[in-house]
TIMI-2910 file (N, C-alpha, C, CB; in pm, 1 decimal, decimal comma, always signed):
<rs>
+----------+----------+----------+----------+----------+----------+----------+----------+----------+----------+----------+----------+------+
!      n_x !      n_y !      n_z !     ca_x !     ca_y !     ca_z !      c_x !      c_y !      c_z !     cb_x !     cb_y !     cb_z ! resn !
+----------+----------+----------+----------+----------+----------+----------+----------+----------+----------+----------+----------+------+
!    +84,9 !   -117,0 !     +0,0 !     +0,0 !     +0,0 !     +0,0 !    +89,5 !   +123,5 !     +0,0 !    -96,6 !     -0,3 !   +122,1 !  Unk !
!    +65,3 !   +220,7 !    -90,5 !   +146,2 !   +342,3 !    -93,6 !   +130,6 !   +421,3 !    +35,5 !   +107,6 !   +429,2 !   -213,5 !  Unk !
!   +234,5 !   +495,2 !    +71,6 !   +225,7 !   +575,4 !   +193,2 !   +114,3 !   +677,8 !   +177,7 !   +360,7 !   +645,4 !   +223,9 !  Unk !
!    +51,6 !   +710,5 !   +290,4 !    -59,2 !   +805,7 !   +287,4 !   -193,7 !   +739,6 !   +265,2 !    -35,9 !   +907,5 !   +180,5 !  Unk !
!   -196,7 !   +610,9 !   +236,6 !   -322,9 !   +539,5 !   +213,1 !   -370,6 !   +478,0 !   +344,6 !   -305,6 !   +429,0 !   +103,3 !  Unk !
!   -394,5 !   +561,6 !   +444,9 !   -426,5 !   +510,1 !   +576,3 !   -573,6 !   +476,6 !   +593,5 !   -385,6 !   +608,3 !   +679,6 !  Unk !
!   -659,1 !   +523,2 !   +506,1 !   -802,1 !   +496,2 !   +519,3 !   -852,5 !   +424,7 !   +395,1 !   -881,2 !   +626,9 !   +542,2 !  Unk !
!   -951,1 !   +341,6 !   +417,0 !  -1014,4 !   +273,5 !   +304,8 !  -1097,3 !   +373,5 !   +226,1 !  -1102,2 !   +155,6 !   +353,4 !  Unk !
!  -1119,5 !   +349,1 !    +95,4 !  -1203,4 !   +439,9 !    +16,2 !  -1341,6 !   +461,2 !    +76,9 !  -1218,3 !   +386,5 !   -124,4 !  Unk !
!  -1395,3 !   +359,2 !   +146,1 !  -1526,9 !   +373,4 !   +207,8 !  -1523,3 !   +481,4 !   +315,2 !  -1573,7 !   +239,4 !   +267,8 !  Unk !
!  -1413,3 !   +488,5 !   +391,8 !  -1399,3 !   +591,0 !   +494,9 !  -1394,3 !   +729,0 !   +430,6 !  -1272,7 !   +566,4 !   +579,9 !  Unk !
!  -1315,8 !   +743,2 !   +324,7 !  -1307,4 !   +871,5 !   +254,8 !  -1444,4 !   +911,8 !   +202,7 !  -1206,0 !   +864,2 !   +138,8 !  Unk !
!  -1516,2 !   +815,7 !   +148,6 !  -1648,3 !   +842,7 !    +92,1 !  -1744,8 !   +890,3 !   +201,0 !  -1703,9 !   +716,7 !    +22,6 !  Unk !
!  -1742,5 !   +829,5 !   +318,4 !  -1834,3 !   +871,6 !   +424,2 !  -1797,3 !  +1010,7 !   +475,4 !  -1833,2 !   +770,2 !   +540,1 !  Unk !
!  -1668,6 !  +1043,1 !   +480,6 !  -1628,1 !  +1177,9 !   +521,1 !  -1667,9 !  +1281,0 !   +415,6 !  -1476,3 !  +1183,2 !   +545,4 !  Unk !
!  -1656,9 !  +1245,2 !   +288,2 !  -1698,1 !  +1334,5 !   +179,8 !  -1848,1 !  +1360,9 !   +189,1 !  -1662,0 !  +1274,0 !    +41,6 !  Unk !
!  -1925,6 !  +1257,2 !   +215,5 !  -2070,6 !  +1273,7 !   +230,4 !  -2102,4 !  +1369,4 !   +345,7 !  -2138,5 !  +1136,7 !   +254,4 !  Unk !
!  -2034,6 !  +1350,3 !   +458,2 !  -2057,1 !  +1438,0 !   +573,9 !  -2019,7 !  +1582,1 !   +539,1 !  -1975,2 !  +1389,3 !   +696,6 !  Unk !
!  -1910,4 !  +1599,9 !   +466,5 !  -1866,4 !  +1734,3 !   +426,8 !  -1971,5 !  +1802,3 !   +340,2 !  -1732,5 !  +1727,2 !   +351,4 !  Unk !
!  -2032,3 !  +1727,6 !   +249,4 !  -2135,5 !  +1783,9 !   +162,0 !  -2258,7 !  +1820,6 !   +244,5 !  -2173,2 !  +1683,7 !    +49,4 !  Unk !
!  -2306,3 !  +1728,2 !   +326,6 !  -2428,0 !  +1751,8 !   +404,6 !  -2413,0 !  +1868,7 !   +500,6 !  -2465,4 !  +1627,2 !   +482,0 !  Unk !
!  -2293,5 !  +1883,5 !   +557,4 !  -2271,3 !  +1987,6 !   +658,1 !  -2205,4 !  +2112,8 !   +600,8 !  -2186,0 !  +1932,9 !   +770,2 !  Unk !
!  -2178,0 !  +2111,3 !   +468,1 !  -2106,9 !  +2223,0 !   +402,9 !  -1980,3 !  +2258,1 !   +479,6 !  -2198,1 !  +2347,3 !   +392,3 !  Unk !
!  -1898,4 !  +2154,7 !   +501,4 !  -1770,9 !  +2173,3 !   +570,1 !  -1657,4 !  +2140,8 !   +474,4 !  -1762,5 !  +2085,0 !   +697,3 !  Unk !
!  -1550,3 !  +2218,3 !   +479,1 !  -1433,2 !  +2186,5 !   +396,1 !  -1364,7 !  +2059,7 !   +446,5 !  -1333,0 !  +2304,5 !   +395,5 !  Unk !
!  -1284,8 !  +2000,5 !   +360,0 !  -1201,5 !  +1887,5 !   +397,9 !  -1056,8 !  +1919,6 !   +361,8 !  -1249,0 !  +1756,5 !   +328,1 !  Unk !
!   -967,1 !  +1851,1 !   +429,0 !   -827,5 !  +1849,0 !   +387,6 !   -801,8 !  +1704,4 !   +349,2 !   -727,7 !  +1901,0 !   +502,2 !  Unk !
!   -730,4 !  +1684,9 !   +239,6 !   -702,8 !  +1548,7 !   +192,7 !   -574,3 !  +1548,3 !   +112,1 !   -820,6 !  +1493,7 !   +107,8 !  Unk !
!   -512,9 !  +1432,1 !   +107,6 !   -399,4 !  +1413,0 !    +17,7 !   -453,6 !  +1356,8 !   -112,9 !   -290,8 !  +1317,8 !    +80,4 !  Unk !
!   -403,4 !  +1408,0 !   -224,4 !   -443,6 !  +1360,0 !   -356,4 !   -320,6 !  +1367,3 !   -445,3 !   -563,4 !  +1444,1 !   -416,0 !  Unk !
!   -281,1 !  +1252,3 !   -497,2 !   -161,2 !  +1242,8 !   -579,9 !    -41,0 !  +1307,5 !   -511,1 !   -185,4 !  +1308,3 !   -716,0 !  Unk !
!    -28,1 !  +1279,7 !   -381,1 !    +86,7 !  +1326,0 !   -305,3 !    +83,6 !  +1472,1 !   -264,5 !   +207,2 !  +1301,9 !   -382,9 !  Unk !
!    -26,1 !  +1539,8 !   -288,3 !    -35,7 !  +1681,8 !   -254,0 !   -148,5 !  +1705,2 !   -154,5 !    -57,9 !  +1766,8 !   -380,5 !  Unk !
!   -120,3 !  +1790,2 !    -55,3 !   -220,1 !  +1825,4 !    +46,0 !   -309,2 !  +1935,4 !    -12,1 !   -151,7 !  +1872,3 !   +180,6 !  Unk !
!   -439,6 !  +1910,7 !     -9,5 !   -534,7 !  +2003,8 !    -70,3 !   -645,4 !  +2038,2 !    +28,7 !   -594,8 !  +1944,0 !   -199,4 !  Unk !
!   -689,6 !  +2162,3 !    +25,2 !   -805,5 !  +2205,2 !   +102,2 !   -919,8 !  +2223,4 !     +3,5 !   -776,7 !  +2337,7 !   +183,0 !  Unk !
!  -1027,7 !  +2148,4 !    +27,1 !  -1134,8 !  +2136,3 !    -71,8 !  -1271,8 !  +2156,0 !     -9,3 !  -1128,5 !  +2000,9 !   -139,7 !  Unk !
!  -1362,9 !  +2208,8 !    -89,0 !  -1504,7 !  +2209,0 !    -54,7 !  -1574,9 !  +2126,3 !   -162,2 !  -1563,8 !  +2356,7 !    -45,5 !  Unk !
!  -1627,3 !  +2012,4 !   -119,4 !  -1688,3 !  +1918,0 !   -213,0 !  -1832,1 !  +1959,8 !   -241,4 !  -1683,6 !  +1773,4 !   -156,9 !  Unk !
!  -1864,7 !  +1970,0 !   -369,7 !  -1999,0 !  +2010,7 !   -411,1 !  -2084,6 !  +1894,2 !   -459,2 !  -1989,3 !  +2113,8 !   -520,2 !  Unk !
!  -2023,2 !  +1796,4 !   -522,1 !  -2098,4 !  +1681,1 !   -574,4 !  -2015,7 !  +1553,8 !   -558,8 !  -2136,4 !  +1702,7 !   -724,0 !  Unk !
!  -2086,4 !  +1444,2 !   -535,4 !  -2027,6 !  +1310,7 !   -531,7 !  -2112,3 !  +1224,5 !   -624,6 !  -2022,5 !  +1251,5 !   -384,1 !  Unk !
!  -2048,8 !  +1147,8 !   -709,9 !  -2123,3 !  +1061,9 !   -801,5 !  -2030,6 !   +983,3 !   -891,5 !  -2218,9 !  +1144,1 !   -885,3 !  Unk !
!  -2088,2 !   +923,3 !   -995,4 !  -2013,7 !   +835,3 !  -1084,4 !  -1996,1 !   +898,6 !  -1221,1 !  -2083,8 !   +700,9 !  -1097,6 !  Unk !
!  -1879,7 !   +875,2 !  -1280,8 !  -1857,6 !   +920,9 !  -1417,9 !  -1914,8 !   +816,7 !  -1514,2 !  -1705,1 !   +945,1 !  -1445,4 !  Unk !
!  -1895,7 !   +838,2 !  -1642,6 !  -1951,6 !   +745,3 !  -1742,9 !  -1896,1 !   +603,4 !  -1731,0 !  -1924,0 !   +797,8 !  -1882,7 !  Unk !
!  -1774,8 !   +591,0 !  -1675,3 !  -1712,6 !   +458,5 !  -1657,1 !  -1749,2 !   +396,4 !  -1522,2 !  -1559,7 !   +469,6 !  -1668,9 !  Unk !
!  -1845,2 !   +459,5 !  -1450,6 !  -1893,8 !   +412,4 !  -1319,9 !  -1784,6 !   +417,0 !  -1212,9 !  -1947,6 !   +269,7 !  -1332,1 !  Unk !
!  -1696,3 !   +516,3 !  -1223,1 !  -1595,0 !   +539,0 !  -1120,5 !  -1642,1 !   +655,3 !  -1032,9 !  -1454,1 !   +569,0 !  -1184,4 !  Unk !
!  -1623,9 !   +641,3 !   -901,9 !  -1669,1 !   +742,8 !   -808,2 !  -1580,5 !   +866,9 !   -816,7 !  -1670,0 !   +687,3 !   -665,2 !  Unk !
!  -1644,5 !   +983,3 !   -832,7 !  -1574,2 !  +1110,4 !   -848,4 !  -1635,5 !  +1216,0 !   -757,1 !  -1578,5 !  +1157,3 !   -995,3 !  Unk !
!  -1555,1 !  +1316,5 !   -723,4 !  -1604,9 !  +1433,2 !   -651,2 !  -1575,5 !  +1557,2 !   -734,4 !  -1540,3 !  +1444,2 !   -509,4 !  Unk !
!  -1671,9 !  +1647,7 !   -737,4 !  -1651,4 !  +1779,5 !   -796,4 !  -1634,0 !  +1872,7 !   -678,3 !  -1772,0 !  +1824,1 !   -891,5 !  Unk !
!  -1517,5 !  +1937,7 !   -671,9 !  -1489,9 !  +2021,8 !   -556,8 !  -1418,0 !  +2149,6 !   -597,1 !  -1407,7 !  +1945,8 !   -455,0 !  Unk !
!  -1427,6 !  +2245,4 !   -506,0 !  -1357,8 !  +2371,3 !   -523,1 !  -1235,3 !  +2367,1 !   -433,6 !  -1449,7 !  +2493,6 !   -489,8 !  Unk !
!  -1116,1 !  +2378,6 !   -492,0 !   -992,8 !  +2378,8 !   -413,9 !   -956,3 !  +2523,3 !   -384,0 !   -876,8 !  +2305,8 !   -489,6 !  Unk !
!   -956,6 !  +2557,2 !   -255,3 !   -930,7 !  +2695,5 !   -217,1 !   -792,1 !  +2718,7 !   -159,3 !  -1032,3 !  +2739,5 !   -118,3 !  Unk !
!   -719,9 !  +2611,2 !   -131,3 !   -583,4 !  +2625,5 !    -79,0 !   -512,6 !  +2491,8 !    -89,9 !   -584,0 !  +2675,8 !    +68,8 !  Unk !
!   -385,9 !  +2493,4 !    -57,9 !   -306,0 !  +2372,5 !    -63,1 !   -224,3 !  +2365,9 !   -190,1 !   -394,0 !  +2250,8 !    -51,9 !  Unk !
!   -180,8 !  +2245,6 !   -221,3 !    -93,3 !  +2225,0 !   -336,3 !   -171,5 !  +2167,8 !   -453,5 !    +23,0 !  +2132,0 !   -299,7 !  Unk !
!   -122,7 !  +2198,5 !   -574,4 !   -185,0 !  +2146,8 !   -695,3 !    -79,7 !  +2139,9 !   -805,1 !   -305,6 !  +2235,3 !   -738,8 !  Unk !
!    -82,5 !  +2031,4 !   -880,2 !    +11,5 !  +2016,8 !   -990,8 !     -4,1 !  +2129,8 !  -1092,7 !     -8,1 !  +1881,7 !  -1059,1 !  Unk !
!   -129,0 !  +2168,7 !  -1118,9 !   -153,0 !  +2272,6 !  -1218,6 !   -149,9 !  +2413,7 !  -1159,3 !   -286,1 !  +2248,9 !  -1285,5 !  Unk !
!   -140,1 !  +2422,9 !  -1027,1 !   -141,0 !  +2552,7 !   -961,5 !   -282,8 !  +2600,5 !   -937,8 !    -64,4 !  +2654,6 !  -1044,0 !  Unk !
!   -296,5 !  +2695,4 !   -846,8 !   -427,2 !  +2752,0 !   -815,7 !   -437,4 !  +2892,9 !   -871,3 !   -452,1 !  +2752,1 !   -664,0 !  Unk !
!   -555,5 !  +2926,2 !   -920,8 !   -581,5 !  +3061,7 !   -965,7 !   -621,3 !  +3146,8 !   -846,9 !   -690,8 !  +3064,3 !  -1073,9 !  Unk !
!   -651,7 !  +3274,4 !   -869,7 !   -698,1 !  +3359,9 !   -760,2 !   -832,0 !  +3310,0 !   -704,9 !   -711,5 !  +3505,9 !   -808,2 !  Unk !
!   -867,3 !  +3356,2 !   -587,1 !   -993,7 !  +3316,5 !   -524,0 !  -1108,8 !  +3340,2 !   -621,6 !  -1017,2 !  +3395,3 !   -391,3 !  Unk !
!  -1192,3 !  +3238,2 !   -638,0 !  -1307,4 !  +3249,1 !   -726,8 !  -1279,6 !  +3212,4 !   -871,2 !  -1359,8 !  +3386,4 !   -722,1 !  Unk !
!  -1155,7 !  +3179,4 !   -903,1 !  -1119,7 !  +3148,0 !  -1041,9 !  -1177,8 !  +3013,4 !  -1084,7 !   -966,8 !  +3147,0 !  -1058,7 !  Unk !
!  -1226,3 !  +3004,3 !  -1209,2 !  -1284,6 !  +2877,6 !  -1255,7 !  -1183,0 !  +2763,7 !  -1260,4 !  -1345,4 !  +2896,4 !  -1393,3 !  Unk !
!  -1054,7 !  +2793,6 !  -1273,0 !   -956,0 !  +2684,9 !  -1278,3 !   -932,3 !  +2618,4 !  -1143,0 !   -825,0 !  +2737,7 !  -1331,2 !  Unk !
!   -997,0 !  +2666,7 !  -1036,5 !   -981,7 !  +2604,3 !   -905,4 !  -1081,2 !  +2490,7 !   -882,1 !   -997,6 !  +2708,4 !   -797,2 !  Unk !
!  -1171,4 !  +2467,3 !   -977,9 !  -1262,1 !  +2352,9 !   -968,6 !  -1184,0 !  +2227,6 !  -1002,7 !  -1385,3 !  +2369,5 !  -1063,3 !  Unk !
!  -1209,3 !  +2119,5 !   -928,3 !  -1138,7 !  +1993,9 !   -948,5 !  -1238,2 !  +1879,0 !   -958,4 !  -1038,6 !  +1969,0 !   -834,5 !  Unk !
!  -1206,8 !  +1785,4 !  -1045,2 !  -1278,9 !  +1658,8 !  -1052,2 !  -1179,4 !  +1552,5 !  -1008,8 !  -1337,3 !  +1630,2 !  -1197,8 !  Unk !
!  -1202,5 !  +1492,5 !   -893,6 !  -1105,4 !  +1400,9 !   -835,2 !  -1164,4 !  +1261,4 !   -817,8 !  -1056,5 !  +1454,2 !   -701,2 !  Unk !
!  -1079,2 !  +1161,3 !   -832,6 !  -1118,6 !  +1021,7 !   -811,1 !  -1120,0 !   +994,5 !   -661,0 !  -1021,5 !   +922,7 !   -885,1 !  Unk !
!  -1231,9 !   +947,1 !   -609,3 !  -1245,3 !   +922,6 !   -466,1 !  -1141,5 !   +822,2 !   -417,0 !  -1385,8 !   +872,4 !   -434,0 !  Unk !
!  -1111,6 !   +720,3 !   -497,6 !  -1017,1 !   +618,7 !   -452,2 !   -874,6 !   +672,7 !   -437,0 !  -1017,2 !   +502,4 !   -548,7 !  Unk !
!   -847,0 !   +789,2 !   -494,0 !   -713,7 !   +848,9 !   -480,8 !   -704,2 !   +947,8 !   -365,1 !   -675,7 !   +918,3 !   -609,3 !  Unk !
!   -816,5 !   +974,6 !   -298,2 !   -814,7 !  +1061,5 !   -180,8 !   -766,9 !   +981,6 !    -60,9 !   -955,0 !  +1122,6 !   -153,8 !  Unk !
!   -677,4 !  +1038,8 !    +17,7 !   -634,4 !   +972,6 !   +140,9 !   -619,2 !  +1077,1 !   +250,2 !   -500,9 !   +895,1 !   +119,6 !  Unk !
!   -611,4 !  +1030,1 !   +372,7 !   -595,7 !  +1117,1 !   +489,1 !   -701,3 !  +1228,4 !   +491,1 !   -455,2 !  +1178,1 !   +490,4 !  Unk !
!   -824,8 !  +1191,9 !   +460,2 !   -935,3 !  +1289,1 !   +455,3 !   -976,9 !  +1326,2 !   +597,4 !  -1057,2 !  +1231,6 !   +376,0 !  Unk !
!   -989,4 !  +1457,0 !   +620,7 !  -1035,5 !  +1506,7 !   +749,8 !  -1134,5 !  +1619,6 !   +726,9 !   -916,6 !  +1554,6 !   +837,2 !  Unk !
!  -1241,9 !  +1619,6 !   +807,0 !  -1337,2 !  +1731,0 !   +805,3 !  -1277,0 !  +1847,9 !   +881,1 !  -1474,3 !  +1689,5 !   +867,3 !  Unk !
!  -1296,6 !  +1967,4 !   +830,7 !  -1244,1 !  +2087,0 !   +895,3 !  -1356,0 !  +2170,9 !   +954,5 !  -1163,5 !  +2169,8 !   +796,4 !  Unk !
!  -1326,3 !  +2239,7 !  +1063,4 !  -1416,3 !  +2340,6 !  +1118,7 !  -1368,4 !  +2473,0 !  +1061,3 !  -1416,9 !  +2341,0 !  +1278,7 !  Unk !
!  -1411,3 !  +2504,5 !   +943,0 !  -1366,7 !  +2625,0 !   +873,6 !  -1480,5 !  +2673,0 !   +784,0 !  -1236,2 !  +2598,2 !   +790,2 !  Unk !
!  -1474,7 !  +2797,4 !   +738,6 !  -1580,4 !  +2848,3 !   +651,4 !  -1585,8 !  +2774,5 !   +517,3 !  -1560,2 !  +2997,0 !   +627,4 !  Unk !
!  -1707,0 !  +2756,0 !   +468,3 !  -1731,4 !  +2695,1 !   +337,6 !  -1678,6 !  +2789,3 !   +229,0 !  -1884,1 !  +2665,4 !   +316,6 !  Unk !
!  -1611,2 !  +2735,5 !   +131,4 !  -1554,3 !  +2815,0 !    +22,5 !  -1615,2 !  +2767,3 !   -109,4 !  -1397,7 !  +2803,5 !    +19,5 !  Unk !
!  -1645,5 !  +2861,2 !   -196,4 !  -1694,6 !  +2825,7 !   -328,7 !  -1664,5 !  +2940,9 !   -422,9 !  -1847,1 !  +2793,4 !   -326,2 !  Unk !
!  -1708,3 !  +2927,7 !   -543,9 !  -1688,2 !  +3032,7 !   -642,9 !  -1821,2 !  +3058,2 !   -712,4 !  -1577,1 !  +2993,7 !   -745,8 !  Unk !
!  -1841,0 !  +3178,6 !   -764,0 !  -1969,2 !  +3210,3 !   -826,7 !  -1996,3 !  +3128,3 !   -952,3 !  -1974,3 !  +3356,5 !   -860,7 !  Unk !
!  -1894,5 !  +3064,4 !  -1007,5 !  -1913,3 !  +2986,2 !  -1129,9 !  -1941,5 !  +2839,3 !  -1100,3 !  -1790,6 !  +2997,9 !  -1218,6 !  Unk !
!  -1991,6 !  +2808,9 !   -979,1 !  -2020,2 !  +2670,5 !   -938,9 !  -2119,5 !  +2602,3 !  -1031,3 !  -2073,2 !  +2667,5 !   -797,4 !  Unk !
!  -2215,3 !  +2676,6 !  -1084,7 !  -2321,0 !  +2613,1 !  -1163,0 !  -2281,8 !  +2592,6 !  -1309,9 !  -2447,3 !  +2696,4 !  -1155,3 !  Unk !
!  -2158,0 !  +2622,6 !  -1343,3 !  -2116,3 !  +2599,4 !  -1481,9 !  -2135,0 !  +2451,7 !  -1514,7 !  -1967,6 !  +2643,1 !  -1504,5 !  Unk !
!  -2161,3 !  +2418,3 !  -1638,9 !  -2182,4 !  +2277,6 !  -1672,7 !  -2059,7 !  +2194,0 !  -1636,1 !  -2214,3 !  +2262,5 !  -1822,6 !  Unk !
!  -2084,7 !  +2084,8 !  -1569,4 !  -1974,7 !  +1996,3 !  -1533,7 !  -1993,0 !  +1864,9 !  -1608,1 !  -1968,1 !  +1973,2 !  -1379,6 !  Unk !
!  -1883,7 !  +1806,2 !  -1645,9 !  -1889,3 !  +1679,8 !  -1720,0 !  -1821,0 !  +1566,9 !  -1644,1 !  -1824,7 !  +1696,1 !  -1857,0 !  Unk !
!  -1773,0 !  +1593,8 !  -1525,5 !  -1698,4 !  +1491,1 !  -1453,4 !  -1789,6 !  +1388,3 !  -1388,5 !  -1611,0 !  +1554,9 !  -1348,3 !  Unk !
!  -1911,4 !  +1426,4 !  -1355,1 !  -2004,7 !  +1334,4 !  -1289,6 !  -2126,5 !  +1315,4 !  -1379,0 !  -2047,0 !  +1387,5 !  -1149,1 !  Unk !
!  -2148,6 !  +1191,1 !  -1415,8 !  -2260,3 !  +1155,9 !  -1503,5 !  -2386,7 !  +1126,8 !  -1421,7 !  -2223,7 !  +1033,9 !  -1590,5 !  Unk !
!  -2368,5 !  +1062,3 !  -1306,6 !  -2481,5 !  +1028,3 !  -1219,1 !  -2449,7 !  +1078,7 !  -1078,6 !  -2509,4 !   +873,0 !  -1218,5 !  Unk !
!  -2524,4 !  +1178,9 !  -1032,8 !  -2498,9 !  +1241,4 !   -902,9 !  -2559,4 !  +1157,5 !   -791,1 !  -2555,9 !  +1384,7 !   -899,1 !  Unk !
!  -2478,8 !  +1131,5 !   -688,1 !  -2524,0 !  +1060,1 !   -569,7 !  -2569,9 !  +1159,5 !   -463,7 !  -2412,1 !   +969,7 !   -514,4 !  Unk !
!  -2491,2 !  +1263,6 !   -441,0 !  -2523,4 !  +1364,2 !   -340,6 !  -2468,7 !  +1499,0 !   -388,2 !  -2464,6 !  +1325,4 !   -200,5 !  Unk !
!  -2548,4 !  +1604,4 !   -366,8 !  -2515,7 !  +1737,8 !   -417,6 !  -2533,9 !  +1838,2 !   -304,2 !  -2605,2 !  +1775,5 !   -540,9 !  Unk !
!  -2436,2 !  +1925,4 !   -283,2 !  -2443,6 !  +2024,0 !   -176,2 !  -2565,8 !  +2114,2 !   -191,6 !  -2316,8 !  +2108,1 !   -173,5 !  Unk !
!  -2613,3 !  +2132,7 !   -313,0 !  -2730,4 !  +2218,4 !   -336,1 !  -2856,6 !  +2162,4 !   -271,3 !  -2753,4 !  +2236,1 !   -485,4 !  Unk !
!  -2853,8 !  +2033,6 !   -235,8 !  -2970,1 !  +1971,9 !   -172,4 !  -2972,5 !  +1992,2 !    -21,0 !  -2973,0 !  +1824,2 !   -203,5 !  Unk !
!  -2870,9 !  +2060,4 !    +32,9 !  -2860,2 !  +2081,1 !   +177,3 !  -2850,2 !  +2230,1 !   +206,6 !  -2737,6 !  +2005,7 !   +235,5 !  Unk !
!  -2922,0 !  +2276,3 !   +309,3 !  -2917,9 !  +2420,0 !   +341,0 !  -2780,6 !  +2460,7 !   +393,0 !  -3025,8 !  +2455,5 !   +444,9 !  Unk !
!  -2751,1 !  +2588,8 !   +378,7 !  -2624,8 !  +2638,8 !   +433,1 !  -2628,0 !  +2622,8 !   +583,4 !  -2600,4 !  +2787,5 !   +393,5 !  Unk !
!  -2513,9 !  +2581,5 !   +638,4 !  -2511,8 !  +2561,2 !   +783,5 !  -2499,3 !  +2695,2 !   +853,4 !  -2395,9 !  +2467,4 !   +824,9 !  Unk !
!  -2558,8 !  +2700,3 !   +970,7 !  -2553,9 !  +2821,6 !  +1051,3 !  -2429,5 !  +2814,1 !  +1138,3 !  -2683,4 !  +2838,5 !  +1138,2 !  Unk !
!  -2355,0 !  +2923,0 !  +1143,2 !  -2238,7 !  +2927,1 !  +1229,8 !  -2287,2 !  +2929,7 !  +1375,0 !  -2148,6 !  +3050,8 !  +1197,6 !  Unk !
!  -2220,8 !  +2851,3 !  +1462,3 !  -2265,0 !  +2849,1 !  +1602,1 !  -2249,7 !  +2986,8 !  +1667,3 !  -2185,2 !  +2744,3 !  +1681,5 !  Unk !
!  -2346,7 !  +3019,3 !  +1749,4 !  -2341,9 !  +3144,3 !  +1824,5 !  -2266,3 !  +3120,9 !  +1954,4 !  -2485,0 !  +3198,5 !  +1852,7 !  Unk !
!  -2195,5 !  +3219,2 !  +2005,1 !  -2122,0 !  +3204,5 !  +2130,3 !  -2219,6 !  +3172,8 !  +2244,0 !  -2041,1 !  +3333,2 !  +2161,9 !  Unk !
!  -2195,1 !  +3059,6 !  +2308,9 !  -2275,8 !  +3021,2 !  +2424,1 !  -2412,4 !  +2964,8 !  +2390,6 !  -2293,1 !  +3137,4 !  +2511,8 !  Unk !
!  -2445,1 !  +2946,0 !  +2261,4 !  -2578,4 !  +2893,1 !  +2225,4 !  -2565,9 !  +2772,3 !  +2137,4 !  -2662,7 !  +2999,3 !  +2155,0 !  Unk !
+----------+----------+----------+----------+----------+----------+----------+----------+----------+----------+----------+----------+------+
</rs>
């Protein structure tokens, strides 16, 4: 098993689902790079491989990151290549071009648009 593969894909998938439902960012390793992501969709591509459509707002990327809100910060990632996935207590990040047509997911399993924005906890409440 390659280093960094400490969790089974099922574990990564359940954390991704929780991140979508709760609109929470995740940190994960992908192709050896630490990435901070907000997952918008989870589903299968045409080859029936599990994929996530996410907005990468920080971390490392082979292609580099554009400025905040840039369309090139959208990523289509293979779930089986995600490792060391952790949910973060941090603000949800996205870009105004989220609704642009995406081709990475053919059949959507779960979509952040189906869940209301989470309310930030109030001090003492």
